[in-house]
C-alpha positions in Angstrom: 99.6 237.8 10.5 97.8 235.7 13.1 95.1 234.9 10.5 97.7 233.2 8.5 98.7 231.0 10.9 95.3 230.1 12.1 94.5 227.4 9.4 97.4 225.2 10.8 96.1 225.2 14.2 94.3 222.0 14.1 97.8 220.2 13.4 98.8 220.7 16.8 101.1 223.6 17.2 104.0 223.0 19.4 105.1 226.8 19.5 104.5 230.2 18.0 106.0 233.2 17.5 105.7 236.7 15.5 107.8 239.6 14.9 107.2 243.2 13.7 109.8 245.5 12.9 109.9 248.6 15.0 108.5 251.0 11.8 105.8 248.1 10.8 106.9 247.7 7.7 108.0 244.0 7.9 106.9 240.9 9.8 107.5 237.5 10.4 105.3 234.8 12.1 106.0 231.1 12.6 103.9 228.0 14.0 106.2 225.0 14.8 104.1 221.6 14.5 104.2 218.6 15.8 105.5 215.7 14.0 104.0 212.2 15.6 
């Protein structure tokens, strides 16, 4: 999942996070971006 967030890194991430379910069948990731 991290590779999907990497293209947004140049925009200045404020915060990042990831969650993977205990059984590994689902996951969520986010990258909050700064607004200037």
